[in-house]
C-alpha positions in Angstrom: -6.9 23.9 -4.4 -4.4 22.0 -6.4 -1.7 22.8 -3.9 -3.8 21.2 -1.1 -4.1 18.0 -3.1 -0.3 17.9 -3.6 0.3 18.5 0.1 -2.2 15.8 1.1 -0.5 13.4 -1.3 2.9 14.2 0.2 1.6 13.6 3.7 0.0 10.3 2.7 3.2 9.1 1.1 5.3 10.0 4.1 3.0 8.2 6.5 2.7 5.2 4.2 6.5 4.9 3.9 7.1 5.4 7.6 4.9 2.3 8.2 6.7 0.3 5.6 3.6 -0.2 3.4 3.8 -0.3 -0.4 1.3 1.4 -2.6 0.0 -2.0 -3.6 -0.6 -3.1 0.0 -2.2 0.2 0.9 -4.5 -0.1 -2.1 -5.5 -3.6 -1.1 -6.2 -2.7 2.5 -8.1 0.4 1.7 -9.9 -1.2 -1.3 -8.7 1.5 -3.7 -7.1 0.9 -7.1 -3.2 1.0 -6.9 -3.0 3.5 -9.7 -5.5 5.7 -7.9 -3.3 5.7 -4.8 -0.4 6.8 -6.9 -2.5 9.6 -8.4 -3.5 10.7 -4.8 0.1 10.8 -3.7 1.1 12.9 -6.7 -1.8 15.3 -6.0 -3.5 14.7 -9.3 -6.9 14.0 -7.8 -9.2 15.5 -5.1 -10.5 12.6 -3.1 -13.6 12.3 -1.1 -13.7 12.4 2.7 -14.8 8.8 2.6 -11.5 7.9 0.9 -9.6 10.0 3.4 -11.1 8.0 6.2 -10.5 4.7 4.4 -6.8 5.6 4.0 -6.5 6.6 7.6 -8.0 3.3 8.7 -5.8 1.3 6.4 -2.7 3.2 7.8 -4.0 2.9 11.3 -3.6 6.6 11.9 -5.9 9.5 12.8 -7.4 11.4 9.9 -5.8 14.6 11.2 -2.4 13.0 10.6 -3.1 12.9 6.8 -4.2 16.5 6.6 -1.5 19.0 5.6 -0.7 21.8 8.0 -0.2 25.3 6.5 
């Protein structure tokens, strides 16, 4: 399961950077603490589906874009 969190975080970081959005800005838009965004990107936490949808909305992407493909 830990591997899945890491892959999700990598995907999140890639999409965030491709849109030119900082962790601070993403945290503000998604109403998530900035340090929590960093922990998500490093795969240190398992986030809820609600947060996945909040992040997708903040990044203006489809939820499926955030999900890692194995």
